C-alpha positions, 0 to 999 in steps of 0.5 A: 134153684128149684125144679118142677116135680109134678105140674098140678095147677093148684089154686092157692087160697091165702086162708090155707097153708099148702105143704107136700107130705109123702108125695101128696099135697095137703092143705090146712087152714091157717091158725087165726085168734079165736078159731079153732085149729083146723084139720089137714085134708088131702088136696091132691095126689102127687104120685112121686117118691121124695128124696131127703136131700130136697125140700119139696114145696108148692111154688106160685104156679100151684105145682110141686117143686123141690130145692136142694136142702142146704145141709148144715146151714149157711157159713157165717162171715167173720166178724172184724176185730174191733180196735181198742179204744183208749179207756176213759178215766172215771170220775172220782166218787164224791164221799157219801153224806152222812144221813141226819139223825131224826130230831128227838121228841120233846117231853111234856 
């Protein structure tokens, strides 16, 4: 699971997204319709070096934690082979009806 890297005790606000970049914690306003994109600002200095084998995030306590990065993703379960159903007989097509020719106009 996750292990704590640095205890910061940050308070989370639902209007901001927190992320870790180069060992520092940054925040940016969440994108909402009709509102301009906000500029990121540094919230706190972590003072640690990041390892590429881990992902770093701000946990629910407001501390920086890390978890082992899943390289290559998860393995998929193999799908069970479906039993073949007997083929249904198709209904015989009826011959198409011929279109009627338009009636000729009478001349006066």
